[in-house]
C-alpha positions in Angstrom: 0.0 0.0 0.0 1.3 3.5 -0.9 1.3 6.0 2.0 0.9 9.5 0.9 1.8 12.6 3.0 -1.0 14.7 4.3 -2.1 17.8 2.5 -0.4 20.1 5.2 2.8 18.1 4.9 2.7 18.4 1.1 2.1 22.1 1.4 5.1 22.6 3.8 7.4 20.5 1.6 6.4 22.6 -1.5 6.9 26.0 0.1 10.2 25.3 2.1 11.4 27.8 4.7 9.7 31.2 5.1 11.8 34.3 5.2 11.0 34.7 8.9 12.1 31.2 9.7 15.4 31.7 7.7 16.1 34.9 9.6 15.5 33.1 13.0 17.9 30.4 12.0 20.5 33.0 10.9 20.0 34.9 14.2 20.5 31.7 16.2 23.7 30.8 14.3 25.0 34.4 14.8 24.4 34.2 18.5 26.2 30.9 18.7 29.1 32.3 16.7 29.3 35.3 19.0 29.3 33.2 22.1 31.9 30.9 20.5 34.1 33.9 19.6 33.9 35.3 23.1 34.8 31.9 24.5 37.8 31.5 22.1 39.0 35.1 22.8 38.8 34.4 26.6 40.7 31.1 26.1 43.4 32.7 24.1 43.7 35.6 26.5 43.9 33.2 29.5 46.6 31.1 27.7 48.7 34.2 26.9 48.4 35.5 30.4 49.3 32.0 31.8 52.4 32.1 29.6 53.5 35.4 31.0 52.9 34.2 34.5 55.1 31.2 33.8 57.8 33.4 32.5 57.7 35.6 35.5 58.1 32.5 37.6 61.2 31.6 35.5 62.7 35.0 35.9 62.0 34.8 39.6 63.9 31.4 39.7 66.8 32.8 37.8 67.2 35.7 40.2 66.9 33.3 43.2 69.7 31.1 41.5 71.8 34.3 41.2 71.3 34.9 44.9 72.2 31.3 45.8 75.4 31.5 43.8 76.6 35.0 44.8 74.8 35.5 48.1 73.3 38.7 47.0 70.6 39.9 44.5 71.7 42.1 41.6 71.1 45.8 42.0 68.1 47.2 39.9 69.9 50.5 39.4 66.8 52.4 40.6 68.8 55.0 42.6 68.3 58.4 41.0 71.5 59.9 42.5 74.3 59.2 40.0 77.1 58.8 42.5 75.0 56.5 44.6 74.2 54.4 41.6 77.8 54.1 40.6 78.9 53.1 44.1 76.2 50.5 44.3 77.2 49.0 41.0 80.9 48.7 41.9 80.1 47.3 45.3 78.0 44.6 43.7 80.6 43.8 41.1 83.3 43.4 43.8 81.0 41.1 45.8 80.2 38.9 42.9 83.8 38.8 41.6 85.9 39.1 44.7 89.1 38.4 42.8 88.5 41.2 40.3 90.7 44.2 40.1 87.8 46.7 40.3 87.6 49.1 43.1 84.3 50.4 44.7 84.7 54.2 44.4 82.9 56.5 42.0 86.2 57.1 40.3 86.6 53.3 39.7 83.1 53.3 38.1 84.0 56.1 35.8 87.2 54.4 34.7 85.4 51.1 34.1 82.6 53.0 32.2 85.1 54.6 29.9 86.4 51.2 29.0 82.9 49.9 28.4 82.0 52.9 26.2 85.2 52.4 24.2 84.9 48.6 23.7 81.2 47.9 23.8 79.5 49.6 20.8 76.3 48.1 19.6 74.2 48.7 16.4 71.8 51.6 16.8 70.5 54.7 15.1 72.5 55.4 11.9 75.6 53.7 13.1 76.6 52.4 16.6 75.8 53.4 20.2 78.5 53.3 22.9 77.1 51.7 26.0 77.0 53.6 29.2 76.7 51.7 32.5 75.2 54.8 34.2 72.1 54.6 32.0 71.1 51.1 33.1 67.6 51.2 34.5 65.3 48.8 36.3 64.2 47.0 33.1 67.7 46.9 31.5 69.4 45.8 34.8 67.2 42.6 34.7 68.6 41.7 31.3 72.1 42.8 32.0 72.7 40.8 35.2 71.0 37.7 33.9 72.2 37.9 30.3 75.2 40.2 30.0 76.0 42.8 27.4 74.2 43.3 24.1 76.4 41.8 21.4 78.9 44.4 20.4 80.1 45.2 16.8 83.2 43.7 15.5 86.5 45.5 16.0 88.1 43.6 13.2 89.0 45.3 9.9 86.0 45.2 7.6 83.6 44.5 10.4 81.3 47.1 9.0 79.6 47.9 12.3 78.0 44.4 12.3 77.5 42.3 15.5 80.3 39.8 15.9 77.7 37.0 16.6 74.0 36.5 15.8 73.1 36.4 19.5 71.7 39.5 21.0 73.3 38.9 24.4 77.0 38.6 24.9 77.3 37.5 28.6 80.4 38.4 30.7 84.0 37.5 30.3 84.8 34.1 31.9 87.8 35.7 33.4 86.7 36.2 37.0 89.4 38.9 37.5 87.9 41.0 34.7 84.4 40.0 33.8 83.7 43.2 31.9 86.7 43.0 29.5 86.6 41.9 25.9 88.9 39.2 24.6 89.3 40.6 21.2 91.8 38.1 19.8 89.6 35.1 20.8 86.4 36.8 19.6 87.8 37.0 16.0 87.8 33.2 15.8 85.2 32.1 18.4 82.8 34.9 19.1 81.3 33.5 22.3 84.1 31.2 23.4 85.3 33.5 26.1 81.9 34.5 27.4 79.5 33.2 30.0 76.1 31.8 29.1 72.9 33.6 29.8 71.2 32.7 33.1 67.8 33.0 31.5 66.5 32.1 28.1 65.7 35.6 26.7 63.8 35.4 23.5 65.6 37.4 20.8 62.5 38.7 19.2 61.4 40.2 22.5 64.5 42.1 23.4 63.9 45.7 22.6 65.6 49.1 23.2 62.8 51.4 24.0 65.0 54.3 25.2 67.6 53.8 22.4 70.6 53.8 24.8 71.9 50.4 23.6 70.8 48.4 26.5 68.1 45.8 26.0 64.7 45.5 27.8 62.7 42.3 27.7 59.0 42.6 26.8 56.2 40.0 27.4 55.0 40.1 23.8 56.8 41.0 20.5 56.4 44.7 19.7 54.5 45.8 16.6 54.3 48.9 14.6 57.2 50.5 16.5 55.1 51.1 19.6 56.8 51.0 23.0 55.7 48.0 25.0 56.1 47.9 28.8 59.0 45.6 29.6 59.5 43.3 32.6 60.8 45.5 35.5 63.0 44.3 38.4 63.1 46.1 41.8 65.5 44.6 44.3 64.7 45.2 47.9 67.4 47.9 48.3 65.6 49.9 45.7 62.4 50.2 47.9 63.2 48.7 51.3 65.0 51.7 52.5 62.2 54.1 51.5 60.3 55.1 54.6 58.0 57.4 52.7 56.5 57.3 49.2 58.5 60.5 48.3 61.7 58.6 48.8 60.9 56.0 46.2 61.7 55.8 42.4 59.7 54.0 39.9 60.2 53.0 36.2 60.8 54.8 33.9 63.4 56.3 36.2 62.8 60.1 36.5 65.5 62.1 35.0 66.6 59.5 32.5 66.7 60.3 28.8 63.3 59.7 27.2 61.7 58.8 30.6 58.9 61.3 30.0 58.1 60.0 26.5 58.1 56.4 27.8 55.8 57.3 30.6 53.3 58.7 28.1 53.5 55.3 26.3 52.9 52.9 29.2 52.7 54.8 32.5 54.8 53.9 35.6 55.9 50.6 37.0 56.3 50.6 40.8 56.8 47.9 43.5 53.9 47.1 45.8 53.6 48.1 49.4 51.9 46.1 52.1 51.0 49.2 54.1 51.3 52.9 53.4 50.3 55.8 55.6 49.1 58.6 53.3 50.2 61.2 55.9 53.8 59.9 55.6 54.1 59.8 59.4 54.3 56.0 59.8 57.0 53.9 58.0 56.0 52.1 54.9 55.9 48.3 54.8 56.7 46.7 51.5 55.8 43.4 49.8 58.8 41.0 49.6 60.8 43.3 52.0 64.0 41.1 51.8 64.0 40.0 48.2 62.6 41.6 45.1 59.6 42.3 43.0 59.0 41.8 39.2 56.3 43.8 37.5 54.8 43.3 34.1 52.4 45.5 32.2 50.3 42.5 31.1 48.7 41.8 27.7 48.0 45.5 27.0 51.7 46.5 27.4 50.8 49.3 29.8 51.5 49.6 33.5 49.1 52.4 34.4 47.3 55.5 33.2 50.1 57.9 32.1 48.1 60.9 33.2 47.9 59.8 36.8 51.6 59.9 37.4 53.7 57.8 39.7 52.1 56.3 42.9 52.8 53.5 45.2 50.2 50.7 45.0 49.1 48.6 48.0 48.8 45.0 47.1 46.3 43.5 46.7 43.7 46.1 47.7 44.6 49.1 45.5 46.9 52.2 45.5 47.6 55.5 47.2 48.5 58.5 45.2 52.0 59.6 45.5 52.0 63.4 46.1 54.1 65.9 48.0 51.5 66.3 50.7 50.5 62.5 50.8 46.9 63.5 50.9 45.7 61.1 48.2 43.0 58.7 49.3 43.3 54.9 48.8 41.4 53.6 45.8 41.1 50.7 43.4 43.4 49.9 40.5 42.4 51.7 37.3 41.4 49.7 34.2 44.8 49.8 32.7 46.3 48.2 35.8 43.9 45.3 36.0 45.9 43.0 33.8 49.3 43.8 35.4 51.2 40.8 36.7 53.8 40.4 39.4 55.8 37.7 41.2 53.6 38.3 44.3 50.8 36.1 43.1 50.0 33.9 40.1 47.1 36.1 38.9 46.6 39.6 37.6 45.8 42.5 39.8 42.0 42.3 39.3 41.9 38.6 40.3 44.2 39.1 43.2 42.1 42.0 44.5 38.8 40.0 44.1 40.4 37.0 45.9 41.2 39.0 49.0 
């Protein structure tokens, strides 16, 4: 027996989808795609953030290993006073290399720096840039102490101002008596044979020179379109632990440095975090990691803070206090640009750390 569809069924089969029905289907598909896109975006963002958190942990471990070997953390060069910065550098160099011939006076620093400027020239601008130890800041010091010098240009005839090796980081001299010196004769045949290895696996594509002084900074994501990206910043406890008041503290970019103002306009200020701060300035400050160090990263947006708000000392994890001459700013929440900032204080961004406490 032949079974025929009903009249209503035959009518529906003949006419197909109506325009309204088709629009409903398209709308549902669009909504599903939108939800899927948001989910994918969040997953990618979470993965990228987790990658940065992992790298902060690796940098933290490298600095701890440095301390275990040399019994002291490297200086972050945050001191604004030039003579104080020079003395700190030489004291540390003598501590790490006790058999070295370097003294610890400001004059010794100047003598050493003259040697560095004469022998460590790196590609930059329209030719080469002579390195200056006095311009090392809190981002560059992290790369310097863990990776050494940027690769200098060849001194051999016909070198053409080109790096003597493809590596961006050149380490230190293996001669513990003179770790800063260059072994020019050996370098002509074996570019890295006389140099120490990097203490951290810095990715070449993420080494940048935002302030164009020849020293490298390390950024969490490869820069694009020539825009300045906030680098990883290192603050050793000497840089903040001796500051009893917010007015005695220096953030990054270091005030007074060349291009500090323009870099601030690009990504704001990076500062270490306090555990307690009295806005009146009467009670001593208490810092997070008071006997070690802090690492600060601008997160996925490559920005530390709102450039227009200036430098201030944040209280972790609750928020910040404005840094002003009268210390009359009121505590508040992190601004939107700070929410994705990451540190070695906790394995989460500032927003999540704040919500968890």
